[in-house]
Residue, then its C-alpha position, 0 to 999 in steps of 0.5 A: m346724661e344716660w340718654i346722650l350715651a345711649q343715643a351715641t352708641a345705639p347700634g344700627q342707626g347709621g347703618i352701612a352708608e355711614l360707615i362707607a361715608t366715614f372710611a371713603p376719603m381715607l381710602m381715597l387718599l391711600g389710593i392716590f398716596y399709592f399711585l403717586v408714590m409707591r407704584p412709580q418707586q416699584v417701577e424704578q426699583k424694577r427697572r434698575q434691578a433689570e439694568l444691573e442684571r444686564l451689566k457686562k463688561d466695557d459698559e460705562v457706568v455711574t455710581i451712586g457716589g457719582i464716580f464714572g467708570t467702565v466695567v472691567n470685570l464682573s465677579e463670579d458671584r455677580k455681586e462685585v464690579t470692577l471699574k476702571i475710573a482712570d488709566n491704571t486705576r481700578v476700583r471694586v464696587l458692589r453691584s448695588a452701588i451702580q446708579s445707572l448705565v451711561n453707555s453700553k459698548s456692545d450696542g452703542t446705545k446711551t441710556a442716561 
């Protein structure tokens, strides 16, 4: 029994090649996970943040809750947006509650 334990814990028998072979599949899986899941999510977050920063009056937007509206006012601290969702109906929402820009009236481009 002592011989088996001594053999299993003997240092330097496998070397660096065995260590690399042990961790290589795990590192490859982490790399694949990063490029298939994390990187696209980071790119989408940056795109959405830039879109929210460019938000201006008369832009048509859709909120996370699915409400379509037109921007009528931006607060001074730029954290709140007032949307016109129907005649004589205005709603204040957080800028972060806006999902995407549907149509920009100033340049006439559709983005969604």
